[in-house]
C-alpha angles and dihedrals in degrees: 000000000000088000089051092052090047090054091051093050092046090053089049091055094046091053089058091063105080137146130230118249116246117258096221094110093047092047090052090048093051090045089057091047090049092052090048091052090049091046094051091044092052092045093052093042091047091052090048092050092046092050091046092048093049090049093050093045093049092046093050092045091050091047093050092048091049090051090052091049092050090049091050091051090050091048092047091054090055094042097055097074093036098048104027099031126220117324112281094023127102120261121265118261119250094258128119114307144139093290093055092044093047102040142028127180092246086054089063109264135064134179133214133183115202127186121228089271092057096252118142110252099170130017108166095173095045094237114184104246101176112126094000117136104217120199112262113198118191115277090239092059117094098172116096118254128204134215138168121224139161113254125176087351093302130105107252132192116217133199117199118196130173113211119207092267091067098247121127123241116202120192117181137183131190116247093201094107091049092047090051091050092049091050090051090049091049090051092050092048092048094047093043092047092048092049090046091052091049092051089043090053091057091045093046091050091051095044093045089053091049092047092052095051096083090042091051090048091049092049091047091051090047091051091049090047093051092045093048093044090049090050094047091051093043094055098060091038090055091048090049092048093050093046093050091047090054092047089050090055091053101043091137094057119094117256092246091069091055097048093119092056091049089052090053091050093050092047094050092046089052090048092052090049091053092046095049091046090051092048091049091052092051092045092052090049092050090052092046091243098118107127121209120197096202128190136153105289133189102233094196091052091050091049090049091053093049092049090050092051095047096042093093090054091051092049091050091055094042094246123140112231120194137173123216116188126186102189129322109277115194120218133184102242148133103261094211095049095043090047088053089054093051092046090053093049097044093043091051092048092051094043095053098040115095123233111288093026128120138235120198125194110198125187123191147136131250113188107300094347131089112218130199123186126194107194125182135179094220131130093286129219126280117250091240091059098048098082091058100035092109095048115116115264091001116144123186093212142341093265091059093045099061112116096004141084100221092247100101101088092040090055092044092052092046093051094047091051090047086061091052092256138117132240121201132178129202124180142168123196114253090007106069145249134278123197117192125199116194120190131173115252116252122243113251112263111261101182138054090241091057091049092048090048092053091046092050091049091050093049092047092055100036117117112269092230093064 
């Protein structure tokens, strides 16, 4: 049966040696997501720019046309007495006059006087009228009407006005300058929009990459968490399966001869219980469902109780464990959870301190903060490992991973922060490690209910032997 136990332990060790899966598939997935983000960003931005460009172009075109219409109205008011003469007098002939001297169609404006039959009575600018369909508003209409036609190959804006004598006054202006201005505006909008989209593409690519960094890190941590949790659960299950297979082969043997295998089974079951409890604690914290039954708590008294409980472990490893208390700071905390934090820290310090070393637990107060230090003279932690020392399942090295799951410090940090405190770790290789827990001091109880709550909490968590 010793050989069988050795096979189980060898399998346990081999399962600890595992490789990390490549991130090629995840990189390709995030690359596709990044391109989709960029694509949607560019589509939305392109639509916004197009809508903005259309709005600007339409507003400018409308403004230019309104300016032309106002100019035609102004010109028509000056042309009525010049071209049609005073009321009751015949119209002027089409000879030289102020209108011809002042304007020419190529200059921008022309004038026509048509009789009720549509015949040209006056044409100072000599505009070719053959085949041109002039606007013909009703004779009862005195308000000016506007129309746009093509004259001499140019877009032209016309104003038609019927004076009281029944004739028709046509005032026209070429829209070629406005068309040129609108084409220039369209060119500017197109070039500016294209340049803006190009710059936006670069910016969207950069911002999408930056936005995905925390998501990539979270996914990577989740993958590592799932892989590590699966491994930690697989190891005891494999040991249990191997042990039960061996027991099945020796059903006829008395239980006393298989005591070692039973010890292995019990140890692995206990390990699975601790692991599942730790995972449940972390899961509740992640969901924001971690409940804290807080009450005023004597931090020095709690530290004294933890030191007393871990003293046999320190003696067994040949490590000197001491408590140094400077006062009795009171904190508002859940006794069970805070005791769990101290047990994790002290257990780690004892476990990774070599024989003959020392672990000190120091309790004190700094201003409005209660401070607890756990200092050991162990091997210390390398500087490269310190940034990830609180990551779940992270182990600095194989020597520091024996007997644990890599969740202790992560749970301790989470519980301390849940109490509104702060946990920090400093370490130097070959010198030792110092873990500092800082918690806000509790307000002094001001009511009988608060005092009774603190007393009940203390009694509920007091050692049974006392």
